N, CA, C and O of each residue as an XYZ file, in Angstrom:
764
protein
N      -1.957      0.684     -8.316
C      -1.645      1.801     -9.230
C      -1.349      3.042     -8.537
O      -0.557      3.853     -9.018
N      -1.988      3.247     -7.349
C      -1.839      4.408     -6.628
C      -0.259      4.499     -6.253
O       0.401      5.516     -6.464
N       0.249      3.357     -5.694
C       1.692      3.310     -5.351
C       2.543      3.692     -6.450
O       3.446      4.511     -6.280
N       2.302      3.121     -7.630
C       3.085      3.418     -8.860
C       3.066      4.906     -9.229
O       4.066      5.512     -9.615
N       1.785      5.472     -9.071
C       1.528      6.931     -9.335
C       2.514      7.716     -8.399
O       3.294      8.543     -8.870
N       2.455      7.435     -7.073
C       3.258      8.216     -6.182
C       4.756      7.981     -6.441
O       5.540      8.930     -6.459
N       5.137      6.753     -6.633
C       6.601      6.455     -6.832
C       7.182      6.909     -8.162
O       8.265      7.485     -8.270
N       6.387      6.605     -9.139
C       6.970      6.819    -10.508
C       6.783      8.219    -10.972
O       7.672      8.702    -11.673
N       5.674      8.975    -10.652
C       5.333     10.225    -11.293
C       5.295     11.466    -10.274
O       5.551     12.602    -10.674
N       4.978     11.204     -9.000
C       4.842     12.332     -8.071
C       6.161     12.551     -7.347
O       6.747     13.632     -7.416
N       6.623     11.518     -6.653
C       7.838     11.659     -5.838
C       8.976     12.328     -6.523
O       9.614     13.204     -5.940
N       9.260     11.950     -7.744
C      10.442     12.653     -8.449
C      10.249     14.090     -8.662
O      11.238     14.749     -8.985
N       9.141     14.655     -8.531
C       8.792     16.069     -8.810
C       8.325     16.791     -7.579
O       8.133     18.006     -7.622
N       8.141     16.117     -6.519
C       7.629     16.750     -5.203
C       8.589     16.292     -4.027
O       9.178     15.211     -4.021
N       8.659     17.134     -3.155
C       9.485     16.851     -2.009
C       8.803     15.865     -1.108
O       8.216     16.250     -0.097
N       8.867     14.599     -1.453
C       8.149     13.527     -0.692
C       9.114     12.506     -0.023
O      10.109     12.067     -0.600
N       8.765     12.184      1.164
C       9.350     11.006      1.754
C       8.187     10.040      2.029
O       7.250     10.350      2.764
N       8.287      8.886      1.420
C       7.166      7.914      1.578
C       7.394      6.906      2.625
O       8.446      6.267      2.642
N       6.457      6.724      3.510
C       6.629      5.691      4.612
C       5.386      4.753      4.306
O       4.226      5.138      4.455
N       5.732      3.497      3.869
C       4.714      2.503      3.649
C       4.173      1.815      4.794
O       4.902      1.176      5.552
N       2.833      1.926      4.966
C       2.205      1.260      6.107
C       1.302      0.061      5.607
O       0.901      0.043      4.443
N       1.019     -0.848      6.424
C       0.163     -1.964      6.091
C      -1.241     -1.623      6.289
O      -1.577     -0.801      7.141
N      -2.116     -2.255      5.494
C      -3.516     -2.389      5.789
C      -3.930     -3.796      5.304
O      -3.903     -4.152      4.126
N      -4.314     -4.544      6.345
C      -4.752     -5.877      6.121
C      -6.192     -6.059      5.749
O      -7.062     -5.918      6.609
N      -6.493     -6.375      4.477
C      -7.995     -6.533      4.246
C      -8.563     -7.796      4.903
O      -9.775     -7.945      5.053
N      -7.639     -8.716      5.297
C      -7.916     -9.917      5.992
C      -8.487     -9.504      7.367
O      -9.529    -10.013      7.780
N      -7.804     -8.579      8.074
C      -8.184     -8.037      9.330
C      -9.474     -7.249      9.152
O     -10.479     -7.458      9.832
N      -9.381     -6.309      8.171
C     -10.429     -5.325      7.984
C     -11.856     -5.961      7.568
O     -12.918     -5.557      8.042
N     -11.753     -6.968      6.656
C     -13.054     -7.457      6.180
C     -13.515     -8.824      6.852
O     -14.632     -9.301      6.650
N     -12.593     -9.386      7.635
C     -12.878    -10.553      8.332
C     -13.725    -11.577      7.607
O     -14.846    -11.894      8.004
N     -13.110    -12.115      6.457
C     -14.003    -12.984      5.660
C     -14.239    -14.340      6.366
O     -13.439    -14.831      7.162
N     -15.403    -14.891      6.000
C     -15.697    -16.260      6.569
C     -14.709    -17.238      5.973
O     -14.216    -17.035      4.864
N     -14.434    -18.245      6.669
C     -13.429    -19.272      6.191
C     -13.923    -19.892      4.984
O     -13.084    -20.384      4.231
N     -15.232    -19.954      4.653
C     -15.809    -20.584      3.422
C     -15.977    -19.535      2.322
O     -16.468    -19.890      1.250
N     -15.633    -18.367      2.498
C     -15.698    -17.308      1.557
C     -14.644    -17.452      0.441
O     -13.587    -18.040      0.669
N     -14.918    -16.933     -0.737
C     -14.049    -17.092     -1.854
C     -12.753    -16.001     -1.558
O     -11.652    -16.103     -2.100
N     -13.099    -15.043     -0.674
C     -11.989    -14.010     -0.366
C     -11.148    -14.442      0.649
O     -10.069    -13.865      0.787
N     -11.499    -15.489      1.489
C     -10.704    -15.945      2.623
C      -9.210    -16.194      2.260
O      -8.295    -15.544      2.765
N      -9.034    -17.194      1.336
C      -7.612    -17.509      1.008
C      -6.821    -16.425      0.424
O      -5.692    -16.198      0.858
N      -7.345    -15.720     -0.557
C      -6.415    -14.605     -1.095
C      -6.144    -13.507     -0.086
O      -5.064    -12.916     -0.099
N      -7.121    -13.212      0.812
C      -6.860    -12.179      1.857
C      -5.843    -12.687      2.866
O      -4.935    -11.954      3.260
N      -5.990    -13.939      3.287
C      -5.035    -14.605      4.164
C      -3.626    -14.597      3.589
O      -2.652    -14.300      4.280
N      -3.546    -14.939      2.273
C      -2.291    -14.937      1.593
C      -1.687    -13.543      1.600
O      -0.509    -13.462      1.948
N      -2.337    -12.435      1.261
C      -1.792    -11.197      1.252
C      -1.435    -10.708      2.687
O      -0.464     -9.978      2.887
N      -2.246    -11.132      3.655
C      -1.835    -10.841      5.052
C      -0.497    -11.437      5.343
O       0.352    -10.742      5.900
N      -0.240    -12.705      4.997
C       1.013    -13.336      5.167
C       2.090    -12.548      4.483
O       3.174    -12.491      5.062
N       1.954    -11.952      3.373
C       2.989    -11.099      2.803
C       3.194     -9.822      3.542
O       4.291     -9.264      3.512
N       2.103     -9.298      4.256
C       2.329     -8.211      5.146
C       3.227     -8.595      6.287
O       4.048     -7.773      6.696
N       3.126     -9.812      6.842
C       3.951    -10.211      7.814
C       5.393    -10.171      7.514
O       6.228     -9.819      8.347
N       5.692    -10.560      6.237
C       7.000    -10.590      5.719
C       7.536     -9.121      5.635
O       8.686     -8.841      5.976
N       6.692     -8.248      5.189
C       7.092     -6.854      5.040
C       7.467     -6.233      6.496
O       8.381     -5.419      6.634
N       6.726     -6.667      7.480
C       6.963     -6.194      8.835
C       8.295     -6.796      9.355
O       9.060     -6.087     10.008
N       8.581     -8.067      9.083
C       9.763     -8.598      9.486
C      10.976     -7.827      8.798
O      11.964     -7.539      9.473
N      10.894     -7.507      7.488
C      11.863     -6.712      6.902
C      12.012     -5.358      7.483
O      13.119     -4.847      7.655
N      10.794     -4.725      7.812
C      10.874     -3.290      8.344
C      11.559     -3.362      9.698
O      12.235     -2.396     10.051
N      11.435     -4.487     10.531
C      12.046     -4.401     11.836
C      13.568     -4.799     11.844
O      14.268     -4.617     12.841
N      14.023     -5.332     10.720
C      15.485     -5.741     10.751
C      16.362     -4.572     10.735
O      16.152     -3.654      9.941
N      17.426     -4.549     11.645
C      18.362     -3.556     11.701
C      19.194     -3.366     10.458
O      19.667     -2.272     10.149
N      19.354     -4.455      9.768
C      20.305     -4.450      8.573
C      19.660     -4.257      7.222
O      20.288     -4.345      6.167
N      18.249     -3.963      7.321
C      17.404     -3.729      6.019
C      17.786     -2.242      5.446
O      17.967     -1.270      6.179
N      17.869     -2.224      4.194
C      18.100     -0.911      3.546
C      16.862      0.036      3.795
O      15.774     -0.467      4.074
N      17.004      1.276      3.707
C      16.036      2.161      4.091
C      14.852      2.096      3.069
O      13.741      2.496      3.418
N      15.059      1.624      1.876
C      13.993      1.480      0.927
C      13.490      0.077      0.687
O      12.875     -0.215     -0.339
N      13.785     -0.872      1.741
C      13.521     -2.250      1.638
C      12.003     -2.563      1.604
O      11.541     -3.407      0.837
N      11.241     -1.838      2.477
C       9.808     -2.135      2.454
C       9.153     -1.723      1.057
O       8.334     -2.460      0.508
N       9.539     -0.572      0.545
C       9.059     -0.201     -0.779
C       9.573     -1.181     -1.884
O       8.792     -1.574     -2.751
N      10.769     -1.544     -1.863
C      11.355     -2.481     -2.886
C      10.467     -3.812     -2.798
O      10.062     -4.334     -3.837
N      10.180     -4.339     -1.571
C       9.443     -5.611     -1.555
C       7.996     -5.386     -1.980
O       7.427     -6.223     -2.680
N       7.375     -4.244     -1.559
C       6.048     -4.007     -1.953
C       5.911     -3.918     -3.382
O       5.022     -4.529     -3.976
N       6.777     -3.161     -3.976
C       6.752     -3.121     -5.532
C       6.953     -4.452     -6.179
O       6.292     -4.757     -7.172
N       7.885     -5.298     -5.631
C       8.122     -6.586     -6.068
C       6.779     -7.461     -6.052
O       6.393     -8.148     -6.998
N       6.175     -7.327     -4.896
C       4.842     -8.017     -4.774
C       3.911     -7.619     -5.816
O       3.178     -8.456     -6.344
N       3.893     -6.319     -6.164
C       3.009     -5.945     -7.148
C       3.308     -6.410     -8.533
O       2.400     -6.680     -9.318
N       4.594     -6.508     -8.849
C       5.115     -7.087    -10.092
C       4.545     -8.448    -10.247
O       3.939     -8.755    -11.274
N       4.727     -9.313     -9.217
C       4.353    -10.727     -9.257
C       2.857    -10.827     -9.363
O       2.379    -11.518    -10.263
N       2.106    -10.211     -8.541
C       0.692    -10.362     -8.359
C       0.012     -9.722     -9.673
O      -0.816    -10.395    -10.287
N       0.319     -8.565    -10.063
C      -0.488     -7.811    -11.076
C       0.083     -8.045    -12.455
O      -0.718     -8.190    -13.379
N       1.408     -8.099    -12.701
C       2.037     -8.224    -13.982
C       2.179     -9.588    -14.280
O       1.838    -10.012    -15.384
N       2.699    -10.406    -13.314
C       2.914    -11.852    -13.673
C       1.681    -12.767    -13.483
O       1.713    -13.937    -13.863
N       0.645    -12.249    -12.919
C      -0.522    -12.865    -12.489
C      -0.206    -14.139    -11.697
O      -0.728    -15.215    -11.989
N       0.653    -13.990    -10.700
C       1.153    -15.000     -9.891
C       0.606    -14.691     -8.416
O       0.946    -13.661     -7.834
N      -0.194    -15.564     -7.882
C      -0.774    -15.294     -6.570
C       0.050    -16.181     -5.612
O       0.115    -15.894     -4.417
N       0.648    -17.203     -6.100
C       1.224    -18.233     -5.130
C       2.839    -18.350     -5.193
O       3.468    -19.395     -5.026
N       3.347    -17.168     -5.447
C       4.851    -17.144     -5.476
C       5.452    -17.393     -4.153
O       4.778    -17.244     -3.134
N       6.632    -17.747     -4.116
C       7.355    -18.034     -2.811
C       7.805    -16.575     -2.344
O       8.466    -15.845     -3.082
N       7.420    -16.227     -1.134
C       8.024    -14.932     -0.605
C       9.473    -14.891     -0.532
O      10.067    -13.826     -0.704
N      10.123    -16.050     -0.271
C      11.574    -15.956     -0.296
C      12.229    -15.673     -1.591
O      13.349    -15.163     -1.622
N      11.548    -15.997     -2.704
C      12.023    -15.695     -4.066
C      11.947    -14.118     -4.226
O      12.867    -13.441     -4.686
N      10.693    -13.610     -3.773
C      10.550    -12.124     -3.897
C      11.544    -11.318     -3.043
O      11.999    -10.240     -3.424
N      11.856    -11.888     -1.875
C      12.842    -11.186     -1.138
C      14.199    -11.251     -1.761
O      14.898    -10.243     -1.859
N      14.577    -12.427     -2.182
C      15.940    -12.480     -2.940
C      15.946    -11.594     -4.112
O      16.972    -10.949     -4.325
N      14.932    -11.473     -4.907
C      14.908    -10.677     -6.108
C      15.171     -9.247     -5.893
O      15.577     -8.569     -6.837
N      14.965     -8.701     -4.675
C      15.106     -7.305     -4.356
C      16.312     -7.255     -3.368
O      16.495     -6.240     -2.696
N      17.136     -8.334     -3.271
C      18.390     -8.248     -2.497
C      18.172     -8.280     -0.933
O      18.993     -7.756     -0.180
N      17.057     -8.902     -0.482
C      16.799     -8.978      0.922
C      16.884    -10.397      1.344
O      16.655    -11.334      0.579
N      17.241    -10.527      2.655
C      17.464    -11.903      3.226
C      16.139    -12.743      3.154
O      15.111    -12.321      3.684
N      16.179    -13.807      2.561
C      15.208    -14.726      2.410
C      14.551    -15.373      3.827
O      13.477    -15.970      3.910
N      15.413    -15.111      4.813
C      14.929    -15.606      6.143
C      13.672    -14.966      6.653
O      12.968    -15.522      7.496
N      13.377    -13.720      6.105
C      12.155    -12.954      6.435
C      10.925    -13.701      5.935
O       9.821    -13.427      6.404
N      11.080    -14.651      4.982
C       9.859    -15.356      4.487
C       9.198    -16.185      5.670
O       7.994    -16.440      5.657
N       9.999    -16.570      6.639
C       9.502    -17.280      7.814
C       8.382    -16.545      8.490
O       7.535    -17.185      9.113
N       8.335    -15.333      8.409
C       7.249    -14.423      9.046
C       5.853    -14.729      8.353
O       4.817    -14.446      8.954
N       5.822    -15.267      7.176
C       4.624    -15.425      6.435
C       3.522    -16.107      7.326
O       2.365    -15.687      7.361
N       3.972    -17.199      8.048
C       3.075    -18.043      8.780
C       3.090    -17.631     10.291
O       2.496    -18.326     11.115
N       3.710    -16.596     10.622
C       3.957    -16.271     12.063
C       3.101    -15.160     12.607
O       3.295    -13.976     12.330
N       2.113    -15.614     13.423
C       1.068    -14.589     13.853
C       1.559    -13.520     14.868
O       0.853    -12.609     15.301
N       2.930    -13.759     15.212
C       3.488    -12.767     16.206
C       3.611    -11.381     15.506
O       3.772    -10.385     16.211
N       3.544    -11.276     14.188
C       3.604    -10.042     13.477
C       2.339     -9.340     13.316
O       2.325     -8.199     12.854
N       1.181    -10.000     13.697
C      -0.123     -9.423     13.548
C      -0.417     -8.175     14.395
O      -1.152     -7.288     13.961
N       0.147     -8.111     15.580
C      -0.079     -6.963     16.527
C       0.485     -5.673     15.757
O      -0.150     -4.619     15.699
N       1.715     -5.862     15.185
C       2.397     -4.669     14.591
C       1.514     -4.250     13.337
O       1.262     -3.064     13.120
N       1.091     -5.196     12.587
C       0.282     -4.856     11.474
C      -1.007     -4.163     11.932
O      -1.368     -3.112     11.402
N      -1.687     -4.740     12.900
C      -2.900     -4.072     13.356
C      -2.700     -2.665     13.970
O      -3.536     -1.782     13.774
N      -1.649     -2.472     14.671
C      -1.276     -1.159     15.253
C      -1.066     -0.174     14.123
O      -1.588      0.939     14.198
N      -0.320     -0.526     13.068
C       0.041      0.374     11.958
C      -1.207      0.682     11.175
O      -1.479      1.821     10.794
N      -1.992     -0.432     10.940
C      -3.233     -0.189     10.174
C      -4.311      0.681     10.850
O      -5.055      1.433     10.220
N      -4.332      0.511     12.202
C      -5.295      1.235     12.981
C      -4.878      2.750     12.955
O      -5.755      3.613     12.990
N      -3.633      3.058     12.898
C      -3.199      4.502     12.906
C      -3.780      5.091     11.537
O      -4.305      6.204     11.539
N      -3.687      4.381     10.444
C      -4.164      4.872      9.187
C      -5.631      5.080      9.181
O      -6.077      6.108      8.671
N      -6.469      4.141      9.736
C      -7.846      4.191      9.758
C      -8.366      5.309     10.769
O      -9.444      5.885     10.621
N      -7.489      5.544     11.797
C      -7.903      6.632     12.651
C      -7.912      7.908     12.063
O      -8.542      8.823     12.596
N      -7.182      8.093     10.859
C      -7.154      9.309     10.107
C      -8.337      9.354      9.119
O      -8.784     10.436      8.738
N      -8.793      8.290      8.744
C      -9.870      8.231      7.722
C     -11.241      7.767      8.095
O     -12.222      8.065      7.414
N     -11.308      7.062      9.140
C     -12.490      6.312      9.424
C     -12.439      4.950      9.009
O     -11.581      4.590      8.204
N     -13.329      4.111      9.511
C     -13.285      2.707      9.153
C     -14.040      2.271      7.892
O     -13.979      1.132      7.429
N     -14.663      3.148      7.446
C     -15.607      2.851      6.167
C     -14.799      2.961      4.853
O     -15.377      3.237      3.802
N     -13.582      2.766      4.900
C     -12.612      2.860      3.675
C     -11.847      1.582      3.503
O     -11.892      0.666      4.324
N     -11.108      1.561      2.344
C     -10.259      0.428      2.094
C      -8.855      0.968      1.830
O      -8.396      1.866      2.536
N      -8.194      0.449      0.855
C      -6.897      0.752      0.521
C      -6.899      1.282     -0.879
O      -7.594      0.658     -1.682
N      -6.213      2.370     -1.326
C      -5.033      2.969     -0.524
C      -5.558      4.095      0.447
O      -6.648      4.648      0.302
N      -4.675      4.365      1.433
C      -4.823      5.431      2.303
C      -3.631      6.419      2.068
O      -2.516      5.898      2.060
N      -3.696      7.561      1.905
C      -2.655      8.570      1.700
C      -2.907      9.504      2.951
O      -4.025      9.947      3.213
N      -1.783      9.767      3.700
C      -1.813     10.727      4.823
C      -0.586     11.525      4.802
O       0.493     11.056      4.441
N      -0.763     12.778      5.206
C       0.298     13.788      5.425
C      -0.074     14.880      6.176
O      -1.272     14.999      6.433
N       0.768     15.766      6.614
C       0.486     16.827      7.378
C      -0.174     17.979      6.536
O       0.354     18.330      5.481
N      -1.209     18.509      6.949
C      -1.837     19.697      6.307
C      -1.007     20.986      6.566
O       0.007     20.965      7.265
N      -1.430     21.980      6.038
C      -0.650     23.260      6.104
C      -0.511     23.779      7.546
O       0.345     24.612      7.846
N      -1.368     23.267      8.414
C      -1.391     23.575      9.862
C      -0.579     22.633     10.737
O      -0.461     22.772     11.955
N       0.004     21.603      9.972
C       0.798     20.588     10.678
C      -0.033     19.430     11.263
O       0.512     18.614     12.007
N      -1.308     19.340     10.955
C      -2.088     18.335     11.436
C      -2.129     17.185     10.470
O      -2.380     17.422      9.289
N      -1.896     15.924     10.889
C      -1.859     14.787     10.099
C      -3.319     14.610      9.564
O      -4.274     14.610     10.341
N      -3.460     14.462      8.231
C      -4.796     14.140      7.712
C      -4.601     12.959      6.776
O      -3.513     12.700      6.262
N      -5.632     12.305      6.593
C      -5.605     11.097      5.704
C      -6.852     10.965      4.737
O      -7.931     11.485      5.021
N      -6.659     10.301      3.677
C      -7.874     10.061      2.798
C      -7.724      8.595      2.249
O      -6.639      8.022      2.144
N      -8.797      8.122      1.950
C      -8.896      6.811      1.150
C      -8.830      7.364     -0.276
O      -9.523      8.285     -0.710
N      -7.837      6.629     -0.989
C      -7.646      6.917     -2.436
C      -6.360      7.724     -2.663
O      -5.545      7.927     -1.763
N      -6.240      8.132     -3.807
C      -7.101      8.017     -4.977
C      -7.079      6.691     -5.514
O      -6.011      6.082     -5.573
N      -8.259      6.133     -5.952
C      -8.315      4.803     -6.717
C      -8.117      5.185     -8.078
O      -8.915      5.983     -8.571
N      -7.082      4.691     -8.824
C      -7.000      4.936    -10.212
C      -6.748      3.657    -10.955
O      -6.213      2.689    -10.413
N      -7.162      3.671    -12.258
C      -6.971      2.479    -13.065
C      -5.757      2.401    -13.835
O      -5.404      1.334    -14.337
N      -5.053      3.537    -13.968
C      -3.749      3.649    -14.613
C      -2.962      4.873    -14.075
O      -3.507      5.825    -13.517
N      -1.711      4.765    -14.283
C      -0.870      5.943    -13.849
C      -0.911      7.042    -14.843
O      -0.513      6.825    -15.987
N      -1.364      8.212    -14.494
C      -1.548      9.324    -15.527
C      -0.201      9.837    -15.908
O       0.815      9.517    -15.290
N      -0.210     10.702    -17.015
C       0.985     11.309    -17.489
C       1.557     12.037    -16.309
O       0.874     12.194    -15.296
N       2.770     12.482    -16.400
C       3.515     13.289    -15.367
C       2.646     14.483    -15.137
O       2.315     14.735    -13.978
N       2.256     15.215    -16.082
C       1.507     16.505    -15.899
C       0.257     16.253    -15.127
O       0.007     16.924    -14.126
N      -0.587     15.253    -15.578
C      -1.745     14.937    -14.903
C      -1.523     14.384    -13.381
O      -2.248     14.646    -12.421
N      -0.448     13.624    -13.380
C      -0.139     13.110    -11.933
C       0.131     14.242    -10.957
O      -0.377     14.311     -9.838
N       0.908     15.052    -11.436
C       1.306     16.214    -10.548
C      -0.010     17.194    -10.286
O      -0.197     17.676     -9.169
N      -0.770     17.412    -11.228
C      -2.055     18.107    -11.043
C      -2.956     17.397    -10.059
O      -3.571     18.010     -9.187
N      -3.016     16.131    -10.217
C      -3.847     15.417     -9.206
C      -3.355     15.408     -7.896
O      -4.107     15.555     -6.932
N      -1.913     15.213     -7.771
C      -1.343     15.240     -6.403
C      -1.573     16.640     -5.735
O      -1.956     16.764     -4.571
N      -1.287     17.741     -6.632
C      -1.564     19.095     -6.010
C      -2.965     19.342     -5.607
O      -3.188     20.109     -4.671
N      -3.937     18.747     -6.244
C      -5.321     18.837     -5.988
C      -5.678     18.108     -4.680
O      -6.493     18.536     -3.863
N      -4.995     16.981     -4.568
C      -5.263     16.233     -3.271
C      -4.618     16.996     -2.062
O      -5.138     16.969     -0.947
N      -3.488     17.663     -2.329
C      -2.984     18.500     -1.214
C      -3.870     19.586     -0.922
O      -4.157     19.832      0.250
N      -4.322     20.246     -1.849
C      -5.195     21.444     -1.720
C      -6.433     21.071     -1.029
O      -6.853     21.816     -0.143
N      -7.140     19.873     -1.374
C      -8.327     19.333     -0.606
C      -7.961     18.988      0.854
O      -8.806     19.063      1.746
N      -6.708     18.615      1.076
C      -6.445     18.162      2.435
C      -6.476     19.369      3.320
O      -6.635     19.234      4.533
N      -6.330     20.550      2.758
C      -6.239     21.817      3.474
C      -7.597     22.513      3.705
O      -7.691     23.528      4.396
N      -8.620     21.936      3.109
C      -9.931     22.500      3.270
C     -10.681     21.795      4.311
O     -11.054     20.630      4.169
N     -10.930     22.584      5.485
C     -11.635     22.081      6.613
C     -13.080     21.808      6.121
O     -13.770     22.649      5.546
N     -13.463     20.534      6.411
C     -14.805     20.119      6.089
C     -14.892     19.318      4.852
O     -15.949     18.752      4.575
N     -13.816     19.225      4.061
C     -13.877     18.353      2.895
C     -13.691     16.866      3.239
O     -12.743     16.491      3.929
N     -14.577     16.064      2.763
C     -14.561     14.630      3.267
C     -14.447     13.624      2.123
O     -13.697     12.658      2.266
N     -15.143     13.791      0.996
C     -15.273     12.658      0.121
C     -15.449     13.156     -1.387
O     -16.126     14.157     -1.621
N     -14.855     12.470     -2.349
C     -15.019     12.855     -3.733
C     -15.066     11.460     -4.329
O     -14.081     10.744     -4.147
N     -16.092     10.994     -5.018
C     -16.146      9.611     -5.601
C     -17.126      9.540     -6.866
O     -18.133     10.236     -6.990
N     -16.670      8.588     -7.787
C     -17.554      8.272     -8.763
C     -17.399      6.713     -9.103
O     -16.353      6.122     -8.832
N     -18.387      6.134     -9.653
C     -18.350      4.629     -9.921
C     -17.307      4.291    -10.951
O     -17.234      4.895    -12.021
N     -16.490      3.296    -10.596
C     -15.474      2.813    -11.492
C     -16.080      2.089    -12.678
O     -16.908      1.196    -12.503
N     -15.686      2.455    -13.859
C     -16.154      1.704    -15.110
C     -14.964      1.145    -15.849
O     -15.096      0.786    -17.019
N     -13.888      1.061    -15.263
C     -12.665      0.566    -16.026
C     -11.868     -0.295    -15.004
O     -11.823      0.016    -13.814
N     -11.267     -1.348    -15.492
C     -10.370     -2.198    -14.727
C      -8.954     -1.599    -14.672
O      -8.675     -0.624    -15.370
N      -8.126     -2.128    -13.911
C      -6.656     -1.617    -13.835
C      -5.958     -1.898    -15.105
O      -6.192     -2.921    -15.749
N      -5.096     -0.995    -15.476
C      -4.183     -1.110    -16.665
C      -2.791     -1.004    -16.039
O      -2.322      0.111    -15.807
N      -2.120     -2.106    -15.759
C      -0.916     -2.118    -14.982
C       0.317     -1.574    -15.813
O       1.340     -1.248    -15.212
N       0.234     -1.480    -17.106
C       1.348     -0.971    -17.847
C       2.517     -2.018    -17.928
O       2.343     -3.212    -17.683
N       3.658     -1.500    -18.275
C       4.822     -2.405    -18.327
C       5.296     -2.786    -16.910
O       5.176     -2.034    -15.942
N       5.841     -4.006    -16.868
C       6.257     -4.576    -15.616
C       7.538     -3.668    -15.200
O       8.528     -3.519    -15.917
N       7.349     -3.088    -13.918
C       8.489     -2.224    -13.495
C       9.815     -2.917    -13.220
O      10.794     -2.259    -12.868
């Protein structure tokens, strides 16, 4: 939902360039092989490998990572499909299906971990996803976990929330703002 908030409501109205970075909950949470979380987290980790393959390709369009990430979200959240073929997702956004080979290729893990660790270095390790990072008014890169939202707010509320996040980023000593979630995600129409 945070990705859709940024892409659909904030970016069109603010001067933003979004660079998508991976965070592997498989790496971060290190689930036991007998855990109910092991297989789903291993699967999404494989999807991150495919994204890194796309990112590394010289012939990938500039928005390829975003397009594939949003397509994954369509399939996982709107279509309730956890076991889709990554090659189909790639083809549906006009990318070369050969990148699907990266799904089972651990050679991409070092790049995922490096990129993930950069984000965690900005927030600390006691966070999850999403992480948003940008330069504060002094030019220092800052990052926060969140915002965690259950639906994309109206444009007016989206921009107010973004502007508040930017303002908080500029307050030295501000660390955390949280309340218990009482609603599940409302994904809205399939993008």
